[in-house]
SEFIZA-361536 format. One record per residue: x, y, z of N, C-alpha, C, CB in turn. Coordinates in steps of 0.02 Angstrom, whole numbers, padded with zeros to 5 digits, always signed. Last residue first. Glycine has a CB too. Example, Ala and Ser with C-alpha at 12.3 -4.5 7.8 and 13.67 -1.06 7.14 Angstrom:
+00642-00112+00354+00684-00053+00357+00645+00002+00394+00704-00030+00286+00660-00284+00390+00615-00225+00390+00660-00165+00390+00565-00224+00452
# end
This chain:
+00398+00786-01180+00432+00756-01123+00490+00716-01144+00386+00715-01083+00358+00942-01256+00378+00873-01268+00418+00847-01210+00418+00867-01333+00228+01033-01175+00296+01030-01202+00316+00958-01208+00346+01069-01157+00090+01138-01138+00116+01074-01164+00187+01082-01189+00071+01048-01221+00076+01226-00989+00091+01232-01059+00119+01167-01085+00139+01289-01073-00061+01192-00877+00011+01197-00893+00019+01202-00968+00049+01136-00865-00171+01180-00763-00163+01225-00822-00089+01235-00834-00200+01294-00811-00226+01018-00716-00181+01075-00706-00176+01116-00770-00111+01051-00684-00299+00909-00750-00335+00966-00723-00292+01029-00718-00362+00949-00654-00202+00821-00793-00254+00842-00840-00290+00904-00816-00304+00785-00852-00132+00800-00675-00099+00834-00730-00151+00860-00779-00049+00788-00766-00230+00728-00604-00206+00792-00578-00172+00833-00634-00157+00781-00519-00236+00614-00681-00295+00657-00676-00277+00726-00650-00348+00625-00630-00108+00563-00657-00126+00583-00725-00187+00629-00724-00141+00520-00768-00120+00534-00520-00070+00582-00543-00088+00608-00612+00000+00551-00542-00217+00435-00524-00232+00498-00490-00183+00553-00511-00231+00489-00413-00143+00339-00589-00204+00363-00621-00224+00430-00590-00261+00312-00614-00047+00314-00492-00027+00351-00552-00087+00373-00594+00019+00309-00594-00127+00249-00397-00087+00306-00377-00068+00347-00439-00023+00284-00340-00183+00140-00468-00225+00196-00445-00186+00258-00426-00267+00174-00386-00058+00066-00492-00099+00092-00546-00145+00149-00522-00141+00037-00577-00007+00030-00364+00031+00072-00409-00013+00105-00462+00086+00032-00442-00083-00062-00298-00079+00005-00270-00049+00055-00320-00038+00004-00206-00064-00173-00380-00133-00150-00367-00134-00081-00336-00168-00200-00322+00075-00189-00374+00043-00170-00437-00027-00142-00426+00040-00231-00484+00089-00231-00241+00119-00168-00263+00086-00144-00326+00196-00176-00273+00023-00354-00248-00002-00302-00204+00026-00234-00223+00016-00318-00131+00107-00423-00336+00038-00409-00356+00008-00353-00313-00005-00472-00352+00220-00434-00257+00223-00394-00318+00154-00377-00344+00262-00432-00371+00172-00515-00150+00200-00449-00138+00199-00406-00201+00271-00455-00111+00129-00634-00214+00083-00593-00174+00109-00522-00166+00072-00625-00105+00248-00682-00268+00194-00660-00313+00146-00615-00275+00156-00721-00342+00387-00615-00174+00338-00667-00191+00288-00638-00240+00303-00694-00128+00557-00600-00116+00493-00572-00136+00448-00631-00155+00500-00522-00195+00712-00559-00035+00659-00606-00054+00596-00568-00073+00645-00655+00002+00891-00550-00029+00826-00519-00035+00774-00569-00056+00829-00461-00084+01011-00620-00038+00971-00626+00023+00903-00593+00020+01008-00599+00079+01081-00627-00154+01105-00578-00105+01063-00578-00041+01106-00509-00135+01009-00722-00229+01074-00740-00201+01101-00690-00150+01124-00745-00257+00834-00717-00178+00889-00698-00221+00956-00715-00189+00885-00623-00238+00697-00811-00168+00754-00793-00127+00813-00780-00173+00772-00848-00075+00537-00802-00182+00593-00793-00227+00652-00767-00187+00576-00744-00287+00436-00923-00109+00472-00861-00098+00531-00858-00146+00497-00856-00023+00283-00999-00164+00356-00997-00161+00381-00926-00146+00386-01021-00227+00149-01008-00186+00171-01015-00117+00247-01005-00109+00152-01083-00090+00139-00999-00322+00106-00947-00282+00127-00950-00209+00030-00955-00287+00204-01114-00365+00232-01048-00381+00204-00994-00335+00218-01030-00454+00112-01209-00318+00180-01209-00292+00214-01141-00305+00222-01266-00324-00001-01182-00395-00003-01171-00322+00067-01169-00292-00044-01226-00288+00064-01100-00546+00025-01151-00510+00030-01138-00435+00050-01222-00527+00054-00962-00657+00082-00992-00597+00035-01045-00568+00098-00938-00545-00005-00894-00760+00029-00957-00777+00053-00995-00715+00088-00943-00823-00049-00775-00715-00100-00827-00724-00069-00894-00743-00149-00806-00777+00071-00701-00715+00036-00715-00653-00011-00775-00661-00003-00654-00630+00096-00693-00853+00143-00729-00809+00109-00748-00744+00205-00685-00796-00011-00616-00895-00005-00685-00919+00043-00725-00876+00019-00685-00992+00019-00494-00828-00043-00531-00813-00037-00604-00834-00102-00498-00848+00140-00461-00893+00139-00472-00820+00077-00512-00801+00140-00405-00782+00096-00446-01025+00147-00495-01010+00148-00512-00935+00216-00470-01032+00006-00340-01008-00019-00405-01030+00031-00460-01015-00035-00404-01106+00093-00240-00975+00046-00261-00923+00015-00328-00942-00010-00208-00915+00162-00232-01096+00198-00252-01036+00151-00273-00980+00243-00197-01012+00064-00190-01189+00102-00252-01200+00134-00277-01135+00156-00241-01252+00018-00069-01133-00029-00124-01146+00008-00191-01152-00070-00111-01209+00136+00005-01133+00103-00012-01069+00055-00070-01079+00066+00049-01041+00157+00015-01272+00206-00019-01229+00175-00040-01163+00267+00027-01216+00048+00089-01312+00054+00020-01336+00105-00020-01294+00075+00019-01410+00081+00208-01246+00019+00174-01230+00023+00101-01252-00040+00209-01263+00209+00241-01306+00200+00232-01234+00138+00192-01216+00198+00299-01200+00283+00157-01442+00231+00202-01419+00215+00188-01346+00167+00195-01462+00368+00044-01458+00396+00109-01444+00345+00158-01416+00428+00138-01506+00355-00119-01382+00331-00068-01429+00356+00001-01409+00254-00068-01431+00516-00187-01326+00444-00176-01318+00421-00125-01370+00427-00152-01246+00649-00286-01326+00617-00238-01372+00541-00236-01362+00633-00255-01445+00764-00290-01196+00701-00320-01220+00666-00268-01265+00654-00341-01160+00876-00239-01137+00880-00255-01208+00819-00293-01233+00943-00296-01221+00860-00228-01004+00863-00165-01041+00863-00178-01117+00927-00125-01022+00870-00356-00955+00804-00334-00977+00804-00266-01008+00757-00335-00919+01005-00359-00918+00980-00405-00969+00915-00379-00999+00969-00476-00940+00998-00271-00812+01029-00248-00874+01015-00296-00932+01105-00241-00865+00929-00354-00718+00904-00288-00736+00933-00265-00804+00920-00236-00681+01013-00465-00706+00946-00473-00735+00918-00405-00757+00898-00506-00685+01124-00401-00649+01131-00440-00710+01064-00448-00745+01162-00509-00695+01066-00350-00534+01082-00303-00588+01098-00340-00653+01141-00259-00569+01054-00462-00452+00994-00427-00474+01009-00384-00534+00965-00383-00417+01192-00487-00435+01151-00535-00471+01085-00503-00495+01136-00596-00428+01255-00395-00354+01260-00386-00427+01215-00433-00466+01333-00396-00449+01247-00435-00225+01197-00387-00249+01197-00382-00325+01210-00319-00218+01358-00508-00191+01303-00545-00224+01248-00498-00249+01273-00596-00176+01438-00429-00116+01447-00424-00188+01394-00464-00226+01517-00449-00208+01419-00460+00016+01376-00407-00012+01383-00403-00088+01394-00340+00020+01515-00549+00060+01453-00576+00032+01408-00523+00000+01414-00611+00086+01667-00558+00066+01627-00498+00053+01560-00520+00021+01665-00447+00007+01720-00682+00088+01741-00628+00133+01700-00565+00124+01814-00613+00122+01654-00762-00009+01661-00785+00060+01681-00730+00110+01712-00840+00063+01664-00682-00132+01601-00687-00094+01612-00711-00022+01553-00734-00129+01773-00683-00213+01778-00641-00153+01715-00645-00110+01792-00569-00172+01736-00765-00318+01793-00787-00276+01797-00746-00211+01858-00781-00314+01639-00695-00382+01618-00754-00344+01674-00780-00300+01595-00810-00392+01719-00598-00443+01672-00578-00390+01651-00639-00348+01610-00546-00421+01787-00675-00537+01825-00641-00484+01779-00621-00426+01861-00579-00512+01679-00712-00617+01717-00764-00583+01758-00734-00526+01764-00801-00632+01642-00587-00668+01596-00622-00623+01633-00677-00585+01538-00653-00663+01753-00557-00747+01734-00513-00692+01689-00548-00643+01701-00451-00719+01747-00661-00840+01804-00657-00794+01787-00613-00734+01866-00630-00830+01626-00628-00906+01631-00691-00869+01689-00689-00820+01640-00750-00918+01660-00505-00963+01604-00509-00915+01610-00573-00873+01537-00507-00952+01763-00547-01047+01778-00500-00993+01723-00500-00940+01789-00429-01020+01692-00623-01139+01739-00657-01094+01758-00613-01035+01803-00677-01133+01625-00522-01204+01587-00571-01166+01631-00609-01117+01551-00620-01213+01734-00457-01265+01690-00421-01219+01652-00469-01174+01641-00376-01257+01783-00559-01346+01826-00531-01293+01784-00494-01241+01879-00485-01324+01684-00581-01438+01694-00632-01387+01739-00606-01331+01724-00694-01417+01610-00417-01458+01640-00478-01483+01653-00525-01425+01706-00464-01523+01496-00289-01509+01530-00327-01457+01559-00390-01489+01481-00346-01399+01501-00129-01596+01481-00198-01585+01517-00229-01527+01494-00238-01648+01459+00041-01543+01502-00010-01573+01476-00081-01560+01572-00004-01547+01390+00134-01475+01357+00106-01535+01401+00054-01570+01340+00162-01583+01472+00178-01375+01415+00136-01356+01379+00105-01416+01366+00177-01316+01574+00265-01407+01585+00194-01419+01526+00150-01403+01643+00171-01379+01549+00382-01279+01579+00367-01344+01591+00291-01350+01646+00405-01354+01396+00357-01188+01468+00369-01191+01493+00353-01262+01507+00327-01138+01246+00410-01103+01281+00380-01158+01356+00398-01155+01251+00402-01225+01206+00381-00930+01219+00426-00986+01256+00388-01041+01259+00488-00963+01142+00321-00815+01157+00285-00876+01164+00330-00937+01104+00233-00889+01175+00294-00642+01150+00337-00696+01178+00310-00761+01171+00413-00684+01127+00159-00530+01173+00199-00568+01137+00247-00615+01219+00155-00608+01077+00127-00370+01052+00137-00438+01098+00183-00475+00980+00165-00437+01161+00111-00259+01110+00061-00274+01085+00066-00345+01052+00068-00226+01339+00134-00277+01271+00161-00271+01220+00109-00292+01264+00225-00313+01451+00011-00199+01427+00050-00257+01356+00077-00245+01427+00006-00321+01532+00036-00046+01480-00002-00081+01456+00041-00140+01420-00019-00032+01708+00081-00055+01639+00091-00035+01591+00045-00074+01618+00164-00047+01847-00039-00034+01816+00022-00057+01743+00027-00036+01821+00027-00132+01907-00159-00005+01904-00109+00047+01871-00044+00028+01971-00094+00071+01898-00248-00105+01966-00230-00085+01966-00175-00032+02006-00207-00146+01764-00255-00128+01796-00314-00098+01867-00300-00075+01796-00371-00147+01751-00134-00193+01722-00141-00127+01753-00200-00091+01645-00150-00131+01811-00170-00312+01844-00119-00270+01816-00121-00199+01835-00049-00301+01714-00257-00356+01780-00284-00340+01820-00235-00297+01818-00301-00404+01612-00166-00380+01604-00215-00326+01670-00248-00308+01553-00269-00348+01669-00095-00486+01653-00059-00425+01643-00108-00367+01589-00017-00434+01681-00196-00583+01742-00166-00555+01728-00130-00490+01773-00118-00606+01543-00217-00607+01585-00271-00581+01648-00243-00549+01604-00320-00637+01511-00092-00660+01482-00113-00597+01522-00170-00566+01409-00133-00607+01584-00093-00778+01598-00041-00728+01570-00061-00660+01568+00027-00750+01519-00201-00840+01590-00207-00822+01609-00155-00771+01634-00201-00885+01392-00143-00857+01400-00201-00813+01473-00211-00793+01372-00265-00846+01421-00039-00948+01392-00023-00882+01402-00082-00834+01317-00007-00889+01474-00111-01059+01513-00060-01025+01487-00048-00954+01512+00006-01064+01365-00193-01094+01429-00223-01075+01471-00173-01035+01469-00247-01137+01272-00093-01127+01258-00139-01073+01323-00171-01048+01208-00194-01095+01337-00037-01238+01326+00004-01178+01312-00041-01118+01268+00053-01189+01332-00142-01329+01397-00116-01307+01390-00076-01243+01429-00073-01362+01193-00156-01350+01232-00210-01319+01299-00185-01291+01244-00266-01370+01115-00002-01296+01142-00044-01349+01180-00102-01315+01190-00004-01397+00985+00106-01245+01029+00050-01230+01051+00015-01294+00995+00000-01184+00932+00260-01180+00948+00222-01240+01000+00168-01223+00974+00268-01297+00801+00293-01071+00873+00286-01078+00885+00242-01139+00907+00255-01013+00666+00408-01040+00695+00348-01069+00770+00352-01074+00665+00335-01138+00650+00494-00881+00635+00481-00951+00668+00417-00975+00658+00539-00994+00717+00520-00756+00668+00566-00785+00655+00555-00859+00690+00636-00774+00804+00471-00667+00829+00481-00734+00779+00517-00779+00847+00414-00766+00734+00450-00551+00779+00507-00552+00807+00520-00622+00836+00496-00504+00668+00328-00582+00630+00391-00576+00675+00452-00583+00593+00393-00510+00762+00239-00708+00740+00250-00639+00708+00319-00634+00800+00243-00590+00695+00242-00879+00746+00232-00827+00717+00236-00757+00801+00283-00834+00619+00155-01010+00612+00207-00959+00660+00192-00902+00538+00211-00933+00724+00113-01148+00683+00092-01091+00677+00150-01043+00715+00029-01056+00762+00084-01317+00749+00133-01264+00705+00102-01211+00716+00197-01294+00891+00003-01406+00826-00002-01373+00820+00051-01319+00816-00072-01343+00959-00047-01557+00966+00001-01502+00897+00008-01472+00996+00071-01527+01017-00198-01640+00966-00156-01608+00995-00103-01561+00917-00199-01570+01075-00300-01717+01093-00230-01729+01044-00181-01698+01097-00217-01802+01065-00433-01698+01007-00400-01729+01020-00327-01743+00946-00407-01684+01183-00460-01632+01173-00489-01700+01116-00455-01736+01160-00564-01695+01154-00393-01513+01208-00369-01555+01201-00396-01626+01276-00388-01526+01055-00473-01461+01038-00405-01481+01092-00375-01525+01027-00360-01419+01131-00590-01435+01074-00592-01481+01058-00521-01506+01013-00622-01446+01226-00545-01341+01248-00573-01405+01191-00572-01456+01274-00644-01395+01143-00502-01235+01188-00455-01268+01207-00481-01337+01252-00444-01226+01083-00624-01201+01041-00569-01226+01084-00517-01262+01002-00535-01169+01195-00698-01157+01155-00722-01214+01113-00666-01244+01109-00779-01192+01235-00620-01046+01280-00629-01104+01240-00651-01166+01335-00681-01088+01123-00637-00962+01142-00571-00986+01186-00576-01049+01179-00532-00931+01133-00774-00939+01073-00747-00971+01087-00678-01000+01014-00744-00922+01256-00776-00873+01250-00807-00938+01187-00785-00976+01250-00883-00931+01222-00708-00753+01272-00680-00798+01266-00710-00868+01342-00691-00770+01133-00800-00699+01109-00734-00717+01157-00699-00764+01099-00691-00654+01221-00908-00676+01166-00915-00725+01139-00848-00746+01110-00956-00695+01304-00858-00577+01333-00875-00642+01279-00881-00695+01372-00942-00637+01206-00842-00476+01245-00785-00500+01274-00799-00569+01301-00767-00451+01156-00972-00460+01111-00917-00477+01149-00858-00506+01072-00895-00415+01269-01043-00422+01236-01060-00485+01190-01003-00507+01195-01125-00477+01290-00979-00299+01341-00975-00351+01311-00991-00419+01399-01023-00336+01172-01012-00228+01186-00942-00243+01239-00935-00299+01210-00906-00181+01052-01128-00258+01124-01122-00249+01145-01052-00273+01163-01178-00289+00922-01109-00300+00936-01104-00229+01011-01099-00215+00908-01163-00192+00883-01002-00439+00911-01065-00413+00930-01056-00340+00972-01088-00454+00737-00897-00431+00810-00903-00429+00829-00975-00411+00840-00854-00377+00595-00840-00532+00628-00880-00479+00704-00879-00486+00603-00952-00480+00522-00683-00553+00563-00735-00585+00599-00775-00531+00614-00703-00636+00463-00577-00497+00430-00642-00485+00467-00699-00520+00357-00639-00510+00544-00473-00538+00545-00491-00467+00506-00555-00452+00517-00435-00427+00520-00457-00675+00587-00476-00652+00584-00504-00582+00635-00416-00655+00387-00414-00671+00405-00477-00704+00472-00502-00679+00406-00469-00780+00404-00291-00608+00364-00343-00575+00380-00412-00605+00288-00328-00582+00479-00226-00706+00511-00242-00642+00471-00294-00604+00518-00178-00600+00381-00217-00806+00443-00254-00819+00479-00273-00755+00488-00214-00863+00291-00135-00743+00270-00204-00758+00331-00247-00773+00221-00205-00818+00366-00017-00744+00353-00051-00680+00331-00123-00691+00301-00013-00640+00358+00021-00877+00422-00002-00850+00413-00040-00785+00470+00056-00840+00224+00064-00880+00246+00008-00920+00310-00022-00892+00257+00030-00993+00230+00173-00792+00186+00117-00778+00206+00055-00817+00113+00135-00794+00320+00254-00866+00339+00228-00800+00296+00169-00780+00335+00283-00747+00239+00286-00973+00301+00249-00985+00326+00218-00921+00354+00296-01015+00142+00360-00905+00123+00297-00938+00184+00255-00953+00084+00311-01003+00222+00468-00865+00189+00426-00815+00170+00359-00845+00127+00462-00786+00260+00523-00988+00311+00493-00945+00280+00448-00892+00353+00547-00913+00136+00571-01035+00175+00522-01074+00226+00486-01031+00210+00558-01133+00107+00667-00941+00066+00606-00943+00102+00552-00982-00003+00621-00976+00267+00721-00873+00210+00728-00918+00168+00664-00913+00233+00740-00991+00332+00765-00712+00323+00718-00766+00263+00738-00809+00313+00647-00739+00400+00931-00675+00363+00869-00662+00359+00824-00723+00294+00885-00637+00453+01054-00684+00500+00999-00682+00466+00932-00671+00551+01011-00627+00336+01134-00690+00392+01145-00737+00441+01087-00741+00429+01208-00718+00195+01022-00671+00239+01075-00647+00297+01081-00695+00264+01060-00576+00140+00911-00726+00112+00934-00663+00156+00987-00631+00102+00876-00616+00116+00932-00906+00155+00914-00847+00121+00940-00784+00227+00942-00851+00067+00869-01066+00055+00912-01008+00093+00886-00948-00021+00917-00993+00079+00781-01169+00140+00815-01146+00128+00868-01094+00175+00846-01205-00046+00736-01198+00004+00687-01177+00067+00720-01149+00022+00641-01235-00118+00840-01251-00126+00825-01179-00072+00778-01154-00194+00796-01166-00098+00841-01386-00059+00888-01346-00063+00872-01272-00082+00959-01358-00193+00742-01428-00121+00733-01437-00079+00777-01392-00102+00745-01508-00320+00708-01305-00296+00741-01366-00221+00735-01369-00319+00815-01368-00374+00554-01235-00333+00614-01232-00320+00642-01302-00266+00598-01198-00440+00434-01236-00480+00493-01252-00439+00558-01252-00537+00500-01203-00350+00342-01191-00369+00338-01262-00408+00399-01284-00409+00276-01275-00349+00368-01054-00291+00387-01095-00309+00389-01169-00233+00340-01084-00472+00313-01015-00458+00384-01004-00401+00408-01049-00441+00397-00930-00452+00180-01048-00506+00217-01081-00495+00292-01074-00574+00198-01051-00344+00150-00962-00335+00145-01034-00388+00186-01070-00338+00071-01057-00405+00159-00837-00354+00207-00855-00343+00208-00930-00288+00193-00819-00492+00049-00849-00518+00116-00833-00468+00169-00854-00534+00122-00758-00401-00054-00873-00448-00036-00925-00479+00033-00913-00503-00089-00929-00331-00060-00750-00296-00046-00812-00344-00021-00866-00258-00108-00836-00436-00096-00664-00400-00033-00653-00364-00012-00717-00351-00040-00595-00469-00222-00719-00519-00168-00716-00485-00100-00709-00567-00179-00657-00350-00292-00700-00374-00280-00767-00425-00223-00769-00404-00343-00797-00349-00297-00561-00297-00260-00595-00317-00244-00666-00231-00299-00594-00459-00382-00544-00462-00314-00519-00409-00270-00553-00453-00312-00444-00407-00498-00602-00467-00468-00630-00474-00395-00608-00529-00508-00611-00303-00520-00511-00286-00505-00581-00346-00473-00616-00264-00569-00618-00380-00547-00397-00334-00490-00397-00315-00471-00468-00271-00506-00357-00448-00663-00435-00486-00603-00419-00442-00541-00422-00518-00609-00349-00338-00749-00452-00382-00734-00509-00424-00671-00496-00428-00794-00522-00284-00748-00321-00245-00724-00377-00291-00705-00435-00195-00778-00400-00389-00809-00252-00373-00739-00238-00331-00709-00293-00336-00733-00170-00382-00936-00308-00444-00898-00315-00432-00824-00301-00498-00925-00267-00251-00980-00270-00268-00967-00341-00331-00926-00350-00276-01033-00377-00182-00894-00128-00228-00944-00155-00244-00929-00228-00292-00946-00113-00019-00870-00081-00074-00839-00117-00118-00893-00148-00048-00790-00171+00061-00881+00079+00044-00909+00014-00018-00875-00016+00031-00984+00020+00162-00761+00150+00094-00787+00152+00076-00816+00084+00044-00732+00174+00284-00699+00140+00284-00768+00164+00214-00799+00168+00316-00771+00232+00283-00565+00107+00310-00612+00058+00301-00685+00077+00383-00599+00048+00219-00508+00226+00185-00510+00161+00216-00561+00113+00186-00443+00129+00272-00487+00349+00256-00556+00331+00227-00563+00261+00207-00584+00380+00301-00347+00354+00351-00397+00373+00336-00467+00348+00358-00398+00447+00241-00272+00199+00238-00282+00270+00285-00339+00289+00166-00297+00293+00325-00173+00072+00288-00230+00096+00285-00232+00172+00318-00294+00070+00413-00071+00035+00381-00112-00017+00347-00174+00010+00432-00132-00069+00480-00002+00133+00425+00032+00099+00386-00013+00052+00453+00090+00060+00521-00055+00287+00525-00077+00218+00466-00048+00180+00525-00155+00213+00488-00017+00416+00532+00027+00377+00537+00007+00304+00599+00027+00408+00334-00010+00498+00382-00052+00462+00423-00009+00416+00347-00109+00424+00216-00023+00619+00265+00023+00591+00322-00018+00562+00291+00073+00645+00057-00089+00599+00127-00106+00612+00172-00053+00580+00145-00177+00584-00100-00098+00668-00056-00056+00628+00016-00070+00648-00073+00019+00636-00236-00200+00662-00171-00193+00693-00127-00153+00645-00139-00264+00710-00410-00212+00691-00356-00185+00651-00292-00180+00692-00375-00115+00624-00521-00348+00699-00480-00299+00736-00422-00277+00693-00455-00330+00802-00575-00448+00620-00602-00380+00613-00561-00327+00650-00673-00378+00637-00472-00559+00531-00490-00535+00598-00515-00463+00593-00428-00539+00647-00533-00636+00387-00492-00583+00415-00518-00564+00483-00490-00522+00368-00546-00726+00260-00554-00741+00331-00507-00694+00368-00538-00817+00348-00630-00698+00106-00578-00681+00155-00596-00706+00224-00566-00605+00156-00648-00738-00068-00673-00738+00000-00615-00727+00048-00710-00805+00017-00682-00678-00235-00636-00697-00182-00671-00695-00114-00575-00649-00181-00769-00632-00336-00771-00702-00316-00724-00723-00261-00759-00743-00374-00781-00499-00364-00751-00541-00416-00742-00613-00394-00683-00513-00436-00829-00445-00247-00872-00443-00307-00847-00490-00361-00876-00371-00333-00713-00463-00174-00772-00502-00156-00822-00502-00214-00805-00474-00092-00631-00369-00238-00612-00440-00239-00673-00484-00223-00556-00453-00188-00698-00248-00209-00690-00271-00278-00675-00345-00282-00635-00231-00314-00686-00244-00070-00752-00245-00100-00749-00270-00172-00783-00175-00098-00545-00239-00061-00581-00296-00033-00651-00301-00064-00586-00290+00043-00517-00117-00124-00493-00180-00153-00532-00239-00126-00418-00189-00139-00580-00028-00035-00600-00030-00106-00580-00096-00138-00569+00029-00144-00509-00053+00082-00581-00067+00080-00606-00072+00008-00620-00012+00118-00382-00010+00043-00392-00080+00062-00466-00098+00059-00364-00093+00133-00408+00126+00023-00389+00085-00034-00399+00011-00018-00316+00098-00054-00440+00164+00155-00488+00174+00101-00472+00129+00041-00489+00248+00079-00321+00134+00223-00384+00101+00242-00435+00106+00185-00413+00133+00307-00233+00221+00158-00223+00149+00152-00287+00112+00170-00165+00125+00197-00285+00345+00197-00281+00328+00126-00275+00252+00116-00222+00364+00092-00267+00336+00335-00335+00344+00308-00336+00325+00234-00359+00416+00317-00128+00330+00345-00168+00272+00365-00239+00276+00337-00172+00267+00441-00096+00459+00300-00072+00401+00263-00114+00339+00280+00002+00387+00278-00155+00535+00402-00178+00544+00333-00158+00484+00291-00149+00608+00303-00079+00492+00510-00150+00477+00509-00179+00485+00439-00188+00522+00558+00047+00545+00473+00038+00473+00480-00035+00454+00476+00069+00448+00547+00023+00677+00351+00036+00651+00418+00027+00575+00418-00011+00684+00470+00010+00705+00218+00032+00760+00262+00050+00735+00331-00022+00813+00267+00072+00599+00088+00026+00611+00144+00055+00664+00190+00013+00546+00182+00150+00559-00017+00126+00627-00017+00078+00643+00039+00092+00640-00081+00096+00390-00019+00145+00440-00038+00113+00509-00039+00176+00423-00106+00003+00292+00002+00015+00339+00057+00066+00392+00040+00037+00301+00118+00000+00212-00110-00061+00247-00091-00050+00299-00038-00113+00197-00067+00127+00152-00114+00112+00205-00161+00050+00244-00142+00105+00177-00229+00109+00056-00002+00152+00114+00004+00137+00168-00048+00223+00093-00002+00041-00060+00000+00000+00000+00000+00043+00063+00000-00046+00000+00060
# end
């Protein structure tokens, strides 16, 4: 429920927003066939993790609740889709302030979020070394394939990057090698690399890759796995292998079509899970964990929050400009 409470003036204001959204979702789920066995007494837990409650990842998700939740997510998506489809062309570039996001950027962010949800419900091998090496090989395979296709791909970046970032196979190799070196420096006593990098273009990013580049990635990962016993934090890089792998997925270029495609991919993945998948915890090699329940809960809060943001932009009197 964290996105629902963003921008709250006080703790009580945040709780009121969360209560209202929870009641709306419960009513919708019951209308869509879900049943609940919930203690009527409310317990409020102060928790520092913004993306879930302490036990949220560990509660199995029943298939009937999954189906109701996906149906509710479809309703929310379709409501917003209808609103977006009615926009005039210039409205797409309206902003909620001189430095704020445009409607176009919000929709691009919604699409990108579906990609992150997909990444986070992807299972990991239980052996951490196998998981790290496997994630690196998936990245190498995607780099090699995209290089053969001669693609350059744009993906919406982190919020602070404020728009799309252009990716090429060569750029992915460069960024990942820099990250490997930063983690190796940490293993030698240096600082922990920043959690989220910036991804400006550099000279040479449009060049091709060859076996030497791919071998350098493998050597860097082998060196990192050798220092894990004394510096286990370097396992953080496994998430980033998957993240940068997915920078080279070619989604539709148009923002609305991209959101439709990516939300459909997330929905289809959710509905493909069996009971074992729904009860499983995705334990990453660096120790972080998530579950289908957790990511679905975030998605259900995320869409209404940004639908409200889009409505606010539509109401604001701003001068259209290209985002």
